[in-house]
Structures are given as C-alpha cells and as structure tokens.
C-alpha atoms as an extended CHARMM CRD file, in Angstrom:
* protein
*
       240  EXT
         1         1  UNK       CA             91.0320000000       86.4090000000      104.8000000000  PROA      1               0.0000000000
         2         2  UNK       CA             91.0870000000       89.0870000000      101.7850000000  PROA      2               0.0000000000
         3         3  UNK       CA             89.6380000000       86.5560000000       99.4780000000  PROA      3               0.0000000000
         4         4  UNK       CA             86.9850000000       85.5300000000      102.5990000000  PROA      4               0.0000000000
         5         5  UNK       CA             85.6400000000       89.2670000000      102.8230000000  PROA      5               0.0000000000
         6         6  UNK       CA             85.5820000000       89.5580000000       99.1850000000  PROA      6               0.0000000000
         7         7  UNK       CA             83.0550000000       86.5030000000       99.3350000000  PROA      7               0.0000000000
         8         8  UNK       CA             80.6030000000       88.0740000000      101.9350000000  PROA      8               0.0000000000
         9         9  UNK       CA             80.9200000000       91.7080000000      100.5500000000  PROA      9               0.0000000000
        10        10  UNK       CA             79.9980000000       90.6620000000       97.3410000000  PROA      10              0.0000000000
        11        11  UNK       CA             77.6270000000       87.6390000000       98.2540000000  PROA      11              0.0000000000
        12        12  UNK       CA             75.2190000000       90.1940000000      100.1960000000  PROA      12              0.0000000000
        13        13  UNK       CA             75.0220000000       92.1960000000       96.6390000000  PROA      13              0.0000000000
        14        14  UNK       CA             73.7840000000       89.0450000000       95.1820000000  PROA      14              0.0000000000
        15        15  UNK       CA             71.2010000000       89.0920000000       97.9340000000  PROA      15              0.0000000000
        16        16  UNK       CA             70.7250000000       92.8470000000       97.5130000000  PROA      16              0.0000000000
        17        17  UNK       CA             70.5760000000       92.5920000000       93.7310000000  PROA      17              0.0000000000
        18        18  UNK       CA             68.0480000000       89.8040000000       93.8860000000  PROA      18              0.0000000000
        19        19  UNK       CA             65.9300000000       91.7430000000       95.7590000000  PROA      19              0.0000000000
        20        20  UNK       CA             66.4450000000       94.4190000000       93.2500000000  PROA      20              0.0000000000
        21        21  UNK       CA             64.8420000000       92.3840000000       90.5380000000  PROA      21              0.0000000000
        22        22  UNK       CA             62.4190000000       91.1000000000       92.0060000000  PROA      22              0.0000000000
        23        23  UNK       CA             60.8750000000       94.1340000000       93.2560000000  PROA      23              0.0000000000
        24        24  UNK       CA             61.4290000000       96.7620000000       90.2240000000  PROA      24              0.0000000000
        25        25  UNK       CA             60.0740000000       93.8680000000       87.9240000000  PROA      25              0.0000000000
        26        26  UNK       CA             56.4830000000       94.3680000000       90.3800000000  PROA      26              0.0000000000
        27        27  UNK       CA             57.1840000000       98.1360000000       90.7280000000  PROA      27              0.0000000000
        28        28  UNK       CA             57.3660000000       97.1630000000       94.3340000000  PROA      28              0.0000000000
        29        29  UNK       CA             59.1720000000      100.5030000000       96.2060000000  PROA      29              0.0000000000
        30        30  UNK       CA             62.4650000000       98.9830000000       97.5110000000  PROA      30              0.0000000000
        31        31  UNK       CA             63.4080000000      101.9350000000       99.6060000000  PROA      31              0.0000000000
        32        32  UNK       CA             59.6080000000      101.4640000000      101.4800000000  PROA      32              0.0000000000
        33        33  UNK       CA             61.4860000000       98.4440000000      102.7960000000  PROA      33              0.0000000000
        34        34  UNK       CA             65.4880000000       98.5290000000      102.4410000000  PROA      34              0.0000000000
        35        35  UNK       CA             65.9780000000       98.0690000000      105.9640000000  PROA      35              0.0000000000
        36        36  UNK       CA             64.4810000000       94.5090000000      105.7610000000  PROA      36              0.0000000000
        37        37  UNK       CA             65.8150000000       94.4360000000      102.9550000000  PROA      37              0.0000000000
        38        38  UNK       CA             69.5650000000       94.6590000000      103.8290000000  PROA      38              0.0000000000
        39        39  UNK       CA             68.7760000000       92.5450000000      106.8120000000  PROA      39              0.0000000000
        40        40  UNK       CA             67.3710000000       90.0190000000      105.3490000000  PROA      40              0.0000000000
        41        41  UNK       CA             70.6640000000       89.9710000000      102.5960000000  PROA      41              0.0000000000
        42        42  UNK       CA             73.4790000000       89.9390000000      105.5290000000  PROA      42              0.0000000000
        43        43  UNK       CA             71.5630000000       87.0990000000      107.3330000000  PROA      43              0.0000000000
        44        44  UNK       CA             71.8780000000       85.7360000000      103.6610000000  PROA      44              0.0000000000
        45        45  UNK       CA             75.5640000000       86.3510000000      103.0630000000  PROA      45              0.0000000000
        46        46  UNK       CA             76.5160000000       84.7180000000      106.4860000000  PROA      46              0.0000000000
        47        47  UNK       CA             73.8940000000       81.4090000000      105.4590000000  PROA      47              0.0000000000
        48        48  UNK       CA             76.1580000000       81.7970000000      102.0750000000  PROA      48              0.0000000000
        49        49  UNK       CA             79.7000000000       81.8900000000      103.5540000000  PROA      49              0.0000000000
        50        50  UNK       CA             78.9840000000       78.9980000000      106.2430000000  PROA      50              0.0000000000
        51        51  UNK       CA             77.5550000000       76.9680000000      103.4610000000  PROA      51              0.0000000000
        52        52  UNK       CA             79.8270000000       77.3520000000      101.3750000000  PROA      52              0.0000000000
        53        53  UNK       CA             83.4750000000       78.5450000000      102.9290000000  PROA      53              0.0000000000
        54        54  UNK       CA             82.9160000000       76.6600000000      105.9040000000  PROA      54              0.0000000000
        55        55  UNK       CA             81.3040000000       73.1780000000      105.5500000000  PROA      55              0.0000000000
        56        56  UNK       CA             81.6290000000       73.0100000000      101.8790000000  PROA      56              0.0000000000
        57        57  UNK       CA             77.8660000000       72.6070000000      100.9790000000  PROA      57              0.0000000000
        58        58  UNK       CA             77.1860000000       74.2480000000       97.5330000000  PROA      58              0.0000000000
        59        59  UNK       CA             73.8150000000       72.2020000000       97.0340000000  PROA      59              0.0000000000
        60        60  UNK       CA             72.0820000000       74.0800000000       99.8250000000  PROA      60              0.0000000000
        61        61  UNK       CA             73.0070000000       77.3650000000       98.7670000000  PROA      61              0.0000000000
        62        62  UNK       CA             69.9440000000       78.2040000000       96.5630000000  PROA      62              0.0000000000
        63        63  UNK       CA             67.7300000000       76.2510000000       98.7090000000  PROA      63              0.0000000000
        64        64  UNK       CA             68.0040000000       78.0640000000      102.0110000000  PROA      64              0.0000000000
        65        65  UNK       CA             68.5400000000       82.0760000000      100.3340000000  PROA      65              0.0000000000
        66        66  UNK       CA             65.3520000000       80.5700000000       98.6310000000  PROA      66              0.0000000000
        67        67  UNK       CA             63.7820000000       80.0920000000      101.7820000000  PROA      67              0.0000000000
        68        68  UNK       CA             65.1620000000       83.1110000000      104.1790000000  PROA      68              0.0000000000
        69        69  UNK       CA             63.9550000000       85.3720000000      100.6770000000  PROA      69              0.0000000000
        70        70  UNK       CA             60.3230000000       84.4240000000      101.0200000000  PROA      70              0.0000000000
        71        71  UNK       CA             60.1180000000       83.9100000000      104.9170000000  PROA      71              0.0000000000
        72        72  UNK       CA             61.3840000000       87.1810000000      105.1220000000  PROA      72              0.0000000000
        73        73  UNK       CA             58.6720000000       88.4900000000      102.2330000000  PROA      73              0.0000000000
        74        74  UNK       CA             56.1670000000       86.2120000000      104.5120000000  PROA      74              0.0000000000
        75        75  UNK       CA             56.6740000000       87.2280000000      108.6150000000  PROA      75              0.0000000000
        76        76  UNK       CA             58.5780000000       90.2290000000      107.9610000000  PROA      76              0.0000000000
        77        77  UNK       CA             57.0840000000       92.1840000000      104.7670000000  PROA      77              0.0000000000
        78        78  UNK       CA             53.7390000000       90.5720000000      105.6600000000  PROA      78              0.0000000000
        79        79  UNK       CA             53.3340000000       88.9720000000      101.6380000000  PROA      79              0.0000000000
        80        80  UNK       CA             51.0070000000       85.9040000000      101.8240000000  PROA      80              0.0000000000
        81        81  UNK       CA             52.9830000000       82.7620000000      101.1310000000  PROA      81              0.0000000000
        82        82  UNK       CA             51.9880000000       83.2150000000       97.3640000000  PROA      82              0.0000000000
        83        83  UNK       CA             52.8290000000       86.1720000000       96.3470000000  PROA      83              0.0000000000
        84        84  UNK       CA             55.4130000000       85.8070000000       98.4730000000  PROA      84              0.0000000000
        85        85  UNK       CA             56.9320000000       83.0020000000       96.4800000000  PROA      85              0.0000000000
        86        86  UNK       CA             55.8730000000       84.3750000000       93.0020000000  PROA      86              0.0000000000
        87        87  UNK       CA             58.3420000000       87.4350000000       93.7830000000  PROA      87              0.0000000000
        88        88  UNK       CA             61.4320000000       85.7820000000       95.1510000000  PROA      88              0.0000000000
        89        89  UNK       CA             61.1490000000       83.2230000000       92.1730000000  PROA      89              0.0000000000
        90        90  UNK       CA             60.5460000000       85.7230000000       89.6080000000  PROA      90              0.0000000000
        91        91  UNK       CA             63.6910000000       87.4620000000       91.2570000000  PROA      91              0.0000000000
        92        92  UNK       CA             65.8510000000       84.4050000000       90.4530000000  PROA      92              0.0000000000
        93        93  UNK       CA             63.7180000000       84.0520000000       87.1550000000  PROA      93              0.0000000000
        94        94  UNK       CA             65.6970000000       87.0060000000       86.0070000000  PROA      94              0.0000000000
        95        95  UNK       CA             68.7980000000       86.4530000000       88.5510000000  PROA      95              0.0000000000
        96        96  UNK       CA             69.8360000000       83.2720000000       86.3930000000  PROA      96              0.0000000000
        97        97  UNK       CA             70.0360000000       83.5150000000       83.6490000000  PROA      97              0.0000000000
        98        98  UNK       CA             71.5010000000       87.1300000000       83.6390000000  PROA      98              0.0000000000
        99        99  UNK       CA             74.3260000000       85.1240000000       85.2810000000  PROA      99              0.0000000000
       100       100  UNK       CA             74.3590000000       82.2780000000       83.3550000000  PROA      100             0.0000000000
       101       101  UNK       CA             74.3430000000       84.5290000000       80.2870000000  PROA      101             0.0000000000
       102       102  UNK       CA             77.8320000000       86.8560000000       81.6560000000  PROA      102             0.0000000000
       103       103  UNK       CA             78.7670000000       83.2440000000       82.5600000000  PROA      103             0.0000000000
       104       104  UNK       CA             78.9600000000       82.1280000000       78.6000000000  PROA      104             0.0000000000
       105       105  UNK       CA             79.8550000000       85.2830000000       77.0320000000  PROA      105             0.0000000000
       106       106  UNK       CA             83.3380000000       85.9090000000       79.4160000000  PROA      106             0.0000000000
       107       107  UNK       CA             84.3680000000       82.5460000000       79.2020000000  PROA      107             0.0000000000
       108       108  UNK       CA             83.5900000000       82.5700000000       75.3760000000  PROA      108             0.0000000000
       109       109  UNK       CA             86.0110000000       85.3610000000       75.1380000000  PROA      109             0.0000000000
       110       110  UNK       CA             88.1810000000       83.7670000000       77.5820000000  PROA      110             0.0000000000
       111       111  UNK       CA             88.0850000000       86.0840000000       80.1540000000  PROA      111             0.0000000000
       112       112  UNK       CA             86.9630000000       83.5340000000       82.3820000000  PROA      112             0.0000000000
       113       113  UNK       CA             88.0550000000       79.4300000000       82.7090000000  PROA      113             0.0000000000
       114       114  UNK       CA             85.1720000000       77.0510000000       82.5090000000  PROA      114             0.0000000000
       115       115  UNK       CA             86.3380000000       76.1320000000       86.2370000000  PROA      115             0.0000000000
       116       116  UNK       CA             85.0940000000       79.2250000000       87.4770000000  PROA      116             0.0000000000
       117       117  UNK       CA             81.8130000000       78.4230000000       88.0290000000  PROA      117             0.0000000000
       118       118  UNK       CA             82.2120000000       76.1010000000       90.4860000000  PROA      118             0.0000000000
       119       119  UNK       CA             84.4150000000       78.2620000000       93.0520000000  PROA      119             0.0000000000
       120       120  UNK       CA             84.3020000000       80.3070000000       95.3640000000  PROA      120             0.0000000000
       121       121  UNK       CA             86.5510000000       82.5110000000       95.2210000000  PROA      121             0.0000000000
       122       122  UNK       CA             89.1650000000       84.1400000000       92.0150000000  PROA      122             0.0000000000
       123       123  UNK       CA             87.4220000000       84.7290000000       89.0780000000  PROA      123             0.0000000000
       124       124  UNK       CA             84.3210000000       84.2940000000       90.4660000000  PROA      124             0.0000000000
       125       125  UNK       CA             84.1130000000       87.5790000000       91.9240000000  PROA      125             0.0000000000
       126       126  UNK       CA             83.9620000000       89.0300000000       88.4030000000  PROA      126             0.0000000000
       127       127  UNK       CA             81.8540000000       87.5280000000       87.2180000000  PROA      127             0.0000000000
       128       128  UNK       CA             79.2270000000       88.3460000000       90.6760000000  PROA      128             0.0000000000
       129       129  UNK       CA             80.5300000000       92.2500000000       89.9420000000  PROA      129             0.0000000000
       130       130  UNK       CA             79.0040000000       91.9860000000       86.4610000000  PROA      130             0.0000000000
       131       131  UNK       CA             75.8650000000       90.0740000000       87.6650000000  PROA      131             0.0000000000
       132       132  UNK       CA             75.1350000000       92.6610000000       90.0870000000  PROA      132             0.0000000000
       133       133  UNK       CA             76.1470000000       95.6080000000       88.3370000000  PROA      133             0.0000000000
       134       134  UNK       CA             73.3460000000       94.5580000000       85.5620000000  PROA      134             0.0000000000
       135       135  UNK       CA             71.1910000000       94.0760000000       88.5810000000  PROA      135             0.0000000000
       136       136  UNK       CA             71.2380000000       97.2090000000       89.8950000000  PROA      136             0.0000000000
       137       137  UNK       CA             71.4150000000       98.6210000000       86.5270000000  PROA      137             0.0000000000
       138       138  UNK       CA             67.6780000000       96.6100000000       85.6190000000  PROA      138             0.0000000000
       139       139  UNK       CA             66.2550000000       98.1870000000       88.3370000000  PROA      139             0.0000000000
       140       140  UNK       CA             67.3930000000      101.6880000000       87.3800000000  PROA      140             0.0000000000
       141       141  UNK       CA             65.8710000000      101.4740000000       84.3390000000  PROA      141             0.0000000000
       142       142  UNK       CA             62.5090000000       99.8830000000       85.5080000000  PROA      142             0.0000000000
       143       143  UNK       CA             62.0090000000      102.8700000000       88.1170000000  PROA      143             0.0000000000
       144       144  UNK       CA             62.4600000000      105.8220000000       85.3730000000  PROA      144             0.0000000000
       145       145  UNK       CA             61.1090000000      104.3480000000       82.3280000000  PROA      145             0.0000000000
       146       146  UNK       CA             58.3290000000      103.9400000000       85.5210000000  PROA      146             0.0000000000
       147       147  UNK       CA             58.0170000000      100.4680000000       84.1810000000  PROA      147             0.0000000000
       148       148  UNK       CA             56.4840000000       96.9060000000       85.7650000000  PROA      148             0.0000000000
       149       149  UNK       CA             53.6840000000       94.4310000000       86.4810000000  PROA      149             0.0000000000
       150       150  UNK       CA             51.1660000000       95.9560000000       88.6370000000  PROA      150             0.0000000000
       151       151  UNK       CA             49.0140000000       93.3440000000       89.8540000000  PROA      151             0.0000000000
       152       152  UNK       CA             50.5600000000       92.0970000000       93.1340000000  PROA      152             0.0000000000
       153       153  UNK       CA             48.5640000000       93.7890000000       96.1350000000  PROA      153             0.0000000000
       154       154  UNK       CA             49.8660000000       96.4180000000       98.6660000000  PROA      154             0.0000000000
       155       155  UNK       CA             51.4550000000       94.6480000000      101.4580000000  PROA      155             0.0000000000
       156       156  UNK       CA             51.3120000000       94.2550000000      104.7710000000  PROA      156             0.0000000000
       157       157  UNK       CA             48.4040000000       91.5320000000      102.6610000000  PROA      157             0.0000000000
       158       158  UNK       CA             45.2930000000       90.1850000000      104.7200000000  PROA      158             0.0000000000
       159       159  UNK       CA             45.9010000000       86.5080000000      106.3470000000  PROA      159             0.0000000000
       160       160  UNK       CA             42.3140000000       86.2020000000      107.2950000000  PROA      160             0.0000000000
       161       161  UNK       CA             40.9410000000       86.1640000000      103.7370000000  PROA      161             0.0000000000
       162       162  UNK       CA             40.1990000000       82.7120000000      101.8320000000  PROA      162             0.0000000000
       163       163  UNK       CA             41.6140000000       82.6660000000       98.6130000000  PROA      163             0.0000000000
       164       164  UNK       CA             41.5970000000       79.4000000000       95.8770000000  PROA      164             0.0000000000
       165       165  UNK       CA             44.9210000000       79.8170000000       93.9530000000  PROA      165             0.0000000000
       166       166  UNK       CA             43.7310000000       77.1040000000       91.6870000000  PROA      166             0.0000000000
       167       167  UNK       CA             40.8990000000       79.2010000000       90.4540000000  PROA      167             0.0000000000
       168       168  UNK       CA             40.2750000000       81.1840000000       86.7730000000  PROA      168             0.0000000000
       169       169  UNK       CA             41.8510000000       84.1270000000       88.6490000000  PROA      169             0.0000000000
       170       170  UNK       CA             44.8450000000       82.6100000000       89.8210000000  PROA      170             0.0000000000
       171       171  UNK       CA             45.6970000000       79.6950000000       87.5380000000  PROA      171             0.0000000000
       172       172  UNK       CA             48.1140000000       81.8780000000       85.3180000000  PROA      172             0.0000000000
       173       173  UNK       CA             49.8920000000       83.1060000000       87.8640000000  PROA      173             0.0000000000
       174       174  UNK       CA             50.5040000000       79.4590000000       89.0570000000  PROA      174             0.0000000000
       175       175  UNK       CA             51.2700000000       78.4200000000       86.8030000000  PROA      175             0.0000000000
       176       176  UNK       CA             54.2790000000       81.0130000000       86.5240000000  PROA      176             0.0000000000
       177       177  UNK       CA             54.7670000000       80.6880000000       89.8590000000  PROA      177             0.0000000000
       178       178  UNK       CA             55.6910000000       76.6340000000       89.8700000000  PROA      178             0.0000000000
       179       179  UNK       CA             57.6640000000       76.9740000000       86.7150000000  PROA      179             0.0000000000
       180       180  UNK       CA             59.9610000000       79.3230000000       89.2410000000  PROA      180             0.0000000000
       181       181  UNK       CA             59.9210000000       76.8990000000       91.0890000000  PROA      181             0.0000000000
       182       182  UNK       CA             60.9450000000       73.9120000000       89.2970000000  PROA      182             0.0000000000
       183       183  UNK       CA             63.1570000000       76.2130000000       86.9990000000  PROA      183             0.0000000000
       184       184  UNK       CA             65.5150000000       76.8340000000       90.3780000000  PROA      184             0.0000000000
       185       185  UNK       CA             65.5350000000       73.1060000000       91.1770000000  PROA      185             0.0000000000
       186       186  UNK       CA             66.8560000000       72.4890000000       87.6890000000  PROA      186             0.0000000000
       187       187  UNK       CA             69.2940000000       75.2190000000       87.5100000000  PROA      187             0.0000000000
       188       188  UNK       CA             70.9140000000       74.0370000000       91.1880000000  PROA      188             0.0000000000
       189       189  UNK       CA             70.7990000000       70.1250000000       89.5610000000  PROA      189             0.0000000000
       190       190  UNK       CA             72.0960000000       71.2510000000       86.4010000000  PROA      190             0.0000000000
       191       191  UNK       CA             75.0140000000       73.4570000000       87.2800000000  PROA      191             0.0000000000
       192       192  UNK       CA             76.2180000000       71.3380000000       89.7480000000  PROA      192             0.0000000000
       193       193  UNK       CA             76.7810000000       68.7880000000       87.5130000000  PROA      193             0.0000000000
       194       194  UNK       CA             78.6060000000       70.7160000000       85.1420000000  PROA      194             0.0000000000
       195       195  UNK       CA             75.4330000000       70.7980000000       82.3470000000  PROA      195             0.0000000000
       196       196  UNK       CA             76.1970000000       74.3850000000       81.9720000000  PROA      196             0.0000000000
       197       197  UNK       CA             73.9880000000       75.0650000000       78.8020000000  PROA      197             0.0000000000
       198       198  UNK       CA             71.6090000000       73.4150000000       79.5970000000  PROA      198             0.0000000000
       199       199  UNK       CA             71.0930000000       75.0870000000       82.4850000000  PROA      199             0.0000000000
       200       200  UNK       CA             71.3350000000       78.1310000000       80.6660000000  PROA      200             0.0000000000
       201       201  UNK       CA             68.4590000000       76.9760000000       77.8890000000  PROA      201             0.0000000000
       202       202  UNK       CA             66.0380000000       75.5890000000       80.8720000000  PROA      202             0.0000000000
       203       203  UNK       CA             66.6190000000       79.5210000000       82.8500000000  PROA      203             0.0000000000
       204       204  UNK       CA             65.8030000000       81.2040000000       79.4840000000  PROA      204             0.0000000000
       205       205  UNK       CA             62.9000000000       79.1680000000       78.2630000000  PROA      205             0.0000000000
       206       206  UNK       CA             61.8500000000       79.6470000000       82.4180000000  PROA      206             0.0000000000
       207       207  UNK       CA             62.2780000000       83.8680000000       81.6840000000  PROA      207             0.0000000000
       208       208  UNK       CA             60.2580000000       83.8390000000       78.6510000000  PROA      208             0.0000000000
       209       209  UNK       CA             57.9860000000       81.5190000000       79.6490000000  PROA      209             0.0000000000
       210       210  UNK       CA             56.4960000000       83.3210000000       83.3470000000  PROA      210             0.0000000000
       211       211  UNK       CA             56.7050000000       86.7610000000       81.7420000000  PROA      211             0.0000000000
       212       212  UNK       CA             54.7130000000       85.4610000000       78.5230000000  PROA      212             0.0000000000
       213       213  UNK       CA             52.4170000000       84.3370000000       81.6380000000  PROA      213             0.0000000000
       214       214  UNK       CA             52.6850000000       87.6280000000       83.0360000000  PROA      214             0.0000000000
       215       215  UNK       CA             51.5220000000       90.0650000000       80.4900000000  PROA      215             0.0000000000
       216       216  UNK       CA             48.5150000000       87.9960000000       79.9240000000  PROA      216             0.0000000000
       217       217  UNK       CA             47.7130000000       88.3560000000       83.4120000000  PROA      217             0.0000000000
       218       218  UNK       CA             48.2750000000       91.6310000000       83.0770000000  PROA      218             0.0000000000
       219       219  UNK       CA             46.2500000000       91.8200000000       80.0570000000  PROA      219             0.0000000000
       220       220  UNK       CA             42.8700000000       90.7700000000       82.7420000000  PROA      220             0.0000000000
       221       221  UNK       CA             43.7200000000       93.6670000000       85.0150000000  PROA      221             0.0000000000
       222       222  UNK       CA             43.7390000000       91.3190000000       87.8670000000  PROA      222             0.0000000000
       223       223  UNK       CA             45.0240000000       93.1780000000       90.9810000000  PROA      223             0.0000000000
       224       224  UNK       CA             44.9400000000       97.5500000000       88.9050000000  PROA      224             0.0000000000
       225       225  UNK       CA             43.8650000000       99.5310000000       90.9900000000  PROA      225             0.0000000000
       226       226  UNK       CA             44.9990000000      101.5460000000       94.0070000000  PROA      226             0.0000000000
       227       227  UNK       CA             45.4680000000       98.1150000000       96.3520000000  PROA      227             0.0000000000
       228       228  UNK       CA             48.3380000000       97.5760000000       93.7250000000  PROA      228             0.0000000000
       229       229  UNK       CA             52.0590000000       97.8970000000       94.5200000000  PROA      229             0.0000000000
       230       230  UNK       CA             52.7230000000      100.1080000000       91.4470000000  PROA      230             0.0000000000
       231       231  UNK       CA             50.5780000000      102.3410000000       93.1730000000  PROA      231             0.0000000000
       232       232  UNK       CA             52.5560000000      103.4120000000       95.7160000000  PROA      232             0.0000000000
       233       233  UNK       CA             55.2160000000      103.8530000000       93.7320000000  PROA      233             0.0000000000
       234       234  UNK       CA             52.8980000000      106.5610000000       90.8380000000  PROA      234             0.0000000000
       235       235  UNK       CA             51.5360000000      108.0050000000       94.3020000000  PROA      235             0.0000000000
       236       236  UNK       CA             55.6420000000      108.8940000000       95.6590000000  PROA      236             0.0000000000
       237       237  UNK       CA             56.3700000000      110.3130000000       91.8320000000  PROA      237             0.0000000000
       238       238  UNK       CA             52.8030000000      112.2660000000       92.5860000000  PROA      238             0.0000000000
       239       239  UNK       CA             54.5130000000      114.1570000000       95.3770000000  PROA      239             0.0000000000
       240       240  UNK       CA             57.9870000000      114.6760000000       94.2100000000  PROA      240             0.0000000000
C-alpha cells in the first residue's frame, strides 16, 4: 500500500517536472498557470497508475502522458497545436536524457541494479526523486539567470489565424518538432526492449539537435517582442 502511495506521489512530481522543464526552456511563466499544471499532473499520475500498476500497460504510459500534456496545452492553456507539441516534446527532450544520465551513473556506481528501469516500485523511486530534483533545479536556475528561448508566442493564441508551418519561417521549428516526436517514439521502443545505452545516445543526439535548431531560430529573431512568452517574465520582473 505504501509503495503505491509513493508511486502516485512521485508520478505527480514526474509530470510537474516535465512541465517545469518545458516551460522554463521557453521562459513561459509557470506560476501563472500553476492550477492547470497541477490539475493535469494529477490526471497524468492516475492514468499512469492505471496503466502500470493495474493493467500492466507500460507501453501506453508515455504516449498517453504526451497526449494529456498536449491536450491540456491546447484546450485549457490555448496554445495552438504546433506550439503545444513543440513545447511538450521539448520537455521530454530534456527529461529523458536527464533520467538516462542519472540511471547510467547510478548503475555504474552500483547504487541501482540494471533491472531498475523496468520496475514500478523499489529503487526506481530513487531515480525518480533525483530526476525530478534536477528538473526543478533547472527551472529555478533558468528563472534566476533570466535565460531561455523567447520565440514561443504568448497564449492564448489566435486559432483563426492561418499559419503555414512548412514555410521558411517555421521550417527550422518543424524539423525540431519532428525530431522531438521521433525521439519520444524511439526512447519508448528502445527502453522497453532493454537497449538503454542506445536509447540514451539517441536522446542526447535529439537534445543537441533540437537545442541547436532552437538557437538558430532564436538568431533569426522570430517571435521576439511584446508577444513572446519571455516578455511576460520580463514584465513580472520589472514590477517587483
């Protein structure tokens, strides 16, 4: 019973950590949406509990998480689907390499057995606690350092406006989004088949590729100005 309660609690922190990584990377104010983020994290937690602990459907866990994250961003936070998927896939782009890095370090140092990655209880809790702690630390550092990409438009977005995401203006971000989606799919497939090291290498390559593409897009100055997400953070700072 205790292990199930711990699983639910740490599952909640896992979901919140993903939100923190995704939002802090793009300077989207977290506390402005904390009620929605917490509510969606609770929903993700219980869906994950049902998938893993009740039905043993581990293969559906990551896809359902991604869907709930994205639907929350679109229907509640009012992000356009393109931007929502880009933000969420970027959260996983940071979360997966972070967790893989900690897993490999802990197994090499004999703190964790190699079978931990497939467990639902026990020592997997240590890996979750460390991953979430570093994710929250990342968010704090990004906020205090006033860092992050600024090209995400402030939500709510105008859904009636037609945007051509395959146009030269968005092609770099479209490639980044495709990289993020492929990274999630590959990580799921490789991890479930026990190819942890290969999955880790793929996630690191995907992270480096996406960050490079974001940097290239930032250099173009696309989306900067009073309507980018970072402007909200700047305004909040100027009032304090």
